[in-house]
C-alpha positions as CSV (number, residue, x, y, z in Angstrom):
1,X,-25.0,-26.6,13.2
2,X,-26.0,-25.3,9.8
3,X,-25.4,-27.3,6.6
4,X,-24.5,-26.6,3.0
5,X,-25.3,-29.2,0.4
6,X,-25.2,-31.9,3.1
7,X,-21.8,-30.7,4.4
8,X,-21.6,-29.2,7.8
9,X,-20.8,-25.5,7.8
10,X,-18.4,-24.6,10.6
11,X,-17.4,-21.3,11.9
12,X,-13.6,-20.8,11.8
13,X,-13.6,-20.8,15.6
14,X,-15.5,-24.1,15.7
15,X,-13.2,-25.7,13.1
16,X,-10.1,-24.7,15.0
17,X,-11.5,-26.3,18.2
18,X,-12.8,-29.5,16.4
19,X,-9.7,-30.3,14.3
20,X,-6.9,-29.2,16.6
21,X,-6.5,-32.7,17.9
22,X,-6.4,-34.1,14.3
23,X,-3.5,-32.0,13.1
24,X,-0.8,-33.9,11.3
25,X,2.8,-32.9,12.2
26,X,5.0,-31.5,9.4
27,X,7.9,-29.9,11.3
28,X,8.5,-28.8,14.8
29,X,6.7,-25.6,14.0
30,X,3.9,-26.6,11.6
31,X,1.1,-29.2,11.5
32,X,-1.8,-29.4,9.2
33,X,-5.3,-30.7,8.4
34,X,-7.2,-30.7,5.1
35,X,-10.9,-30.8,4.5
36,X,-11.5,-32.4,2.1
37,X,-8.2,-34.4,1.9
38,X,-5.6,-33.3,-0.7
39,X,-3.4,-35.3,-3.1
40,X,0.3,-35.6,-2.2
41,X,1.2,-33.3,-5.2
42,X,-1.1,-30.6,-4.0
43,X,0.2,-30.9,-0.4
44,X,3.7,-30.4,-1.8
45,X,2.7,-27.1,-3.5
46,X,0.5,-25.8,-0.7
47,X,2.5,-26.9,2.3
48,X,5.9,-28.6,1.8
49,X,7.5,-26.2,-0.7
50,X,6.5,-22.9,1.0
51,X,7.4,-24.2,4.5
52,X,10.8,-25.6,3.3
53,X,11.8,-22.1,2.1
54,X,11.2,-20.5,5.5
55,X,14.1,-19.1,7.6
56,X,14.6,-21.1,10.8
57,X,14.6,-17.7,12.6
58,X,11.0,-17.1,11.4
59,X,10.0,-20.5,12.7
60,X,11.5,-19.7,16.1
61,X,9.7,-16.4,16.2
62,X,6.1,-17.5,15.3
63,X,5.8,-20.6,17.7
64,X,3.5,-23.5,16.9
65,X,1.2,-23.1,13.9
66,X,-1.6,-25.3,12.8
67,X,-2.5,-24.9,9.1
68,X,-6.1,-25.9,8.1
69,X,-6.7,-26.0,4.3
70,X,-10.4,-25.6,3.3
71,X,-12.2,-25.0,0.0
72,X,-13.6,-21.5,0.7
73,X,-13.9,-19.0,3.6
74,X,-16.9,-16.8,4.0
75,X,-16.9,-13.5,5.8
76,X,-19.2,-13.3,8.8
77,X,-22.3,-11.1,8.5
78,X,-22.2,-9.6,12.0
79,X,-24.4,-12.2,13.6
80,X,-21.9,-15.0,13.1
81,X,-18.2,-15.3,12.7
82,X,-16.3,-16.3,9.5
83,X,-17.2,-19.7,8.2
84,X,-15.8,-22.5,6.1
85,X,-17.8,-23.0,2.9
86,X,-17.8,-25.8,0.3
87,X,-19.5,-23.5,-2.2
88,X,-18.0,-20.3,-3.5
89,X,-19.3,-17.3,-1.4
90,X,-21.1,-14.4,-2.9
91,X,-19.2,-11.5,-4.3
92,X,-17.6,-9.5,-1.5
93,X,-18.0,-12.2,1.1
94,X,-15.0,-14.4,0.1
95,X,-11.9,-14.5,2.3
96,X,-8.5,-16.1,1.6
97,X,-7.3,-16.5,5.2
98,X,-8.5,-16.5,8.8
99,X,-6.7,-16.9,12.1
100,X,-7.7,-18.2,15.5
101,X,-5.5,-18.3,18.7
102,X,-5.9,-21.6,20.5
103,X,-4.1,-23.1,23.5
104,X,-0.4,-22.8,22.8
105,X,-0.9,-22.8,19.0
106,X,-2.0,-20.4,16.3
107,X,-4.5,-21.8,13.8
108,X,-4.3,-20.4,10.3
109,X,-7.2,-21.4,8.1
110,X,-6.5,-20.9,4.3
111,X,-8.8,-21.2,1.4
112,X,-7.5,-23.2,-1.6
113,X,-10.4,-23.7,-4.1
114,X,-9.9,-21.8,-7.3
115,X,-6.8,-20.1,-5.7
116,X,-3.8,-19.8,-8.0
117,X,-0.8,-21.4,-6.2
118,X,1.2,-18.1,-6.5
119,X,-1.7,-16.2,-4.8
120,X,-2.0,-18.8,-2.2
121,X,1.7,-18.5,-1.4
122,X,1.3,-14.8,-1.0
123,X,-1.6,-15.3,1.4
124,X,0.4,-17.9,3.3
125,X,3.5,-15.7,3.7
126,X,1.4,-12.6,4.5
127,X,-0.3,-14.5,7.3
128,X,3.1,-15.5,8.7
129,X,4.5,-12.0,8.3
130,X,1.6,-10.8,10.5
131,X,2.6,-13.3,13.2
132,X,6.2,-12.2,13.1
133,X,5.1,-8.5,13.2
134,X,3.4,-9.3,16.6
135,X,6.3,-11.2,18.1
136,X,9.5,-9.9,16.6
137,X,12.3,-9.1,19.1
138,X,12.8,-5.4,20.1
139,X,16.3,-5.4,18.5
140,X,14.9,-6.4,15.1
141,X,12.0,-3.9,15.4
142,X,14.5,-1.1,16.2
143,X,16.6,-2.0,13.1
144,X,13.6,-1.8,10.8
145,X,12.2,1.4,12.4
146,X,15.7,3.0,12.0
147,X,15.7,2.1,8.3
148,X,12.2,3.6,7.8
149,X,13.2,6.8,9.5
150,X,16.2,7.1,7.1
151,X,13.8,6.7,4.2
152,X,11.4,9.3,5.6
153,X,14.2,11.7,6.1
154,X,15.3,11.2,2.5
155,X,11.6,11.6,1.3
156,X,11.7,8.2,-0.4
157,X,8.6,7.8,-2.5
158,X,6.4,4.7,-2.6
159,X,6.0,1.5,-0.6
160,X,5.9,-2.2,-1.1
161,X,2.1,-2.8,-1.1
162,X,-1.2,-1.0,-1.0
163,X,-1.8,-1.1,2.7
164,X,1.5,0.4,3.8
165,X,1.3,2.9,1.0
166,X,-2.0,4.3,2.4
167,X,-0.6,4.4,5.9
168,X,2.5,6.2,4.8
169,X,0.4,8.8,3.0
170,X,-1.7,9.3,6.2
171,X,1.5,9.7,8.3
172,X,2.9,12.3,5.9
173,X,-0.3,14.3,5.7
174,X,-1.1,14.3,9.4
175,X,2.2,14.4,11.2
176,X,4.8,17.2,10.9
177,X,7.7,15.2,12.3
178,X,7.3,11.9,10.4
179,X,10.2,10.3,12.3
180,X,8.6,10.7,15.7
181,X,7.3,7.4,17.2
182,X,3.6,8.1,17.4
183,X,0.7,5.7,16.8
184,X,0.6,6.9,13.2
185,X,4.3,6.0,12.8
186,X,4.0,2.6,14.5
187,X,0.9,1.6,12.5
188,X,2.7,2.5,9.3
189,X,6.0,0.9,10.4
190,X,4.2,-2.4,11.4
191,X,2.4,-2.6,8.1
192,X,5.5,-1.7,6.1
193,X,7.4,-4.5,7.9
194,X,4.6,-7.0,7.2
195,X,4.4,-6.1,3.5
196,X,8.2,-6.1,3.0
197,X,8.6,-9.4,4.9
198,X,5.8,-11.0,2.8
199,X,7.7,-10.0,-0.4
200,X,11.0,-11.3,1.1
201,X,9.5,-14.7,2.1
202,X,7.6,-15.1,-1.2
203,X,10.7,-14.2,-3.2
204,X,12.8,-16.8,-1.3
205,X,10.4,-19.5,-2.2
206,X,9.3,-18.5,-5.7
207,X,10.5,-16.7,-8.8
208,X,8.4,-13.5,-8.6
209,X,8.5,-10.1,-10.2
210,X,8.1,-6.9,-8.2
211,X,5.2,-4.9,-9.8
212,X,6.2,-1.6,-11.1
213,X,4.0,1.5,-10.9
214,X,3.7,5.0,-9.4
215,X,3.4,3.7,-5.9
216,X,6.4,1.4,-6.0
217,X,9.4,2.5,-4.1
218,X,12.8,2.8,-5.9
219,X,14.6,-0.6,-6.2
220,X,17.8,0.5,-4.3
221,X,15.7,1.3,-1.2
222,X,13.7,-1.9,-1.5
223,X,17.0,-3.8,-1.8
224,X,18.2,-2.2,1.5
225,X,15.1,-3.4,3.2
226,X,15.5,-6.9,1.8
227,X,19.2,-7.0,2.9
228,X,18.2,-6.1,6.4
229,X,15.6,-8.9,6.4
230,X,18.3,-11.2,5.0
231,X,20.4,-10.4,8.0
232,X,17.6,-10.9,10.5
233,X,16.0,-14.0,8.8
234,X,18.6,-15.8,6.7
235,X,17.0,-18.4,4.4
236,X,17.7,-22.1,4.8
237,X,20.6,-23.8,3.0
238,X,20.0,-24.0,-0.8
239,X,17.7,-20.9,-1.0
240,X,18.6,-17.4,-2.2
241,X,16.9,-14.0,-1.9
242,X,18.7,-12.2,-4.7
243,X,19.7,-13.5,-8.2
244,X,23.4,-12.6,-7.6
245,X,23.4,-15.0,-4.7
246,X,22.5,-17.9,-7.0
247,X,25.4,-16.9,-9.4
248,X,27.9,-17.3,-6.5
249,X,26.9,-20.9,-5.9
């Protein structure tokens, strides 16, 4: 095993295997391990608060998840996999999250050193949105695909995030009937769902602003997406998705 300043350097795969038995239960869905250990206040910000805001329907969908918090993650160089690092990786080699599927549990490894808590929450929720996007029920998938087809028919401009924006542009350039369920459509729809769900989950937990710009979709269409997700993944008691929900309480 290689070392870094006297600390063992583990690949993400090795770490998932080594510490799986040391995971500390948080809920029926989540358990965690930190290296190095974290103060209680940090654990509240990085684990307890974002998990408490999750819809029970999300937790049911994703199955058991082990969260491993580490200082840094470094991208593999082709000869070796991604590794945990105790020193900041070189420019272009730094990762914020990695994922390993272990026996009956998904291990999410998340970097925390020098990460703003808001950015960490985005990374956390984006990783969970990716899990949901692989495991969501057909009925939920059909509902979201139907909404996307309505948007495409109405030539709605923009998207929620960069990745879905580029896939939408590729779909519109390369496919005459953009509503047809081809690989291009499915790739776009899946990424659009993940980006929208990330925003939905992040907004349930934290007070965030949607960035405006030439690629941002009109707010009335974004609201329709969020309302659909609200019906599919209602937040726990005491949490709201829209400001007007808070006014009613």
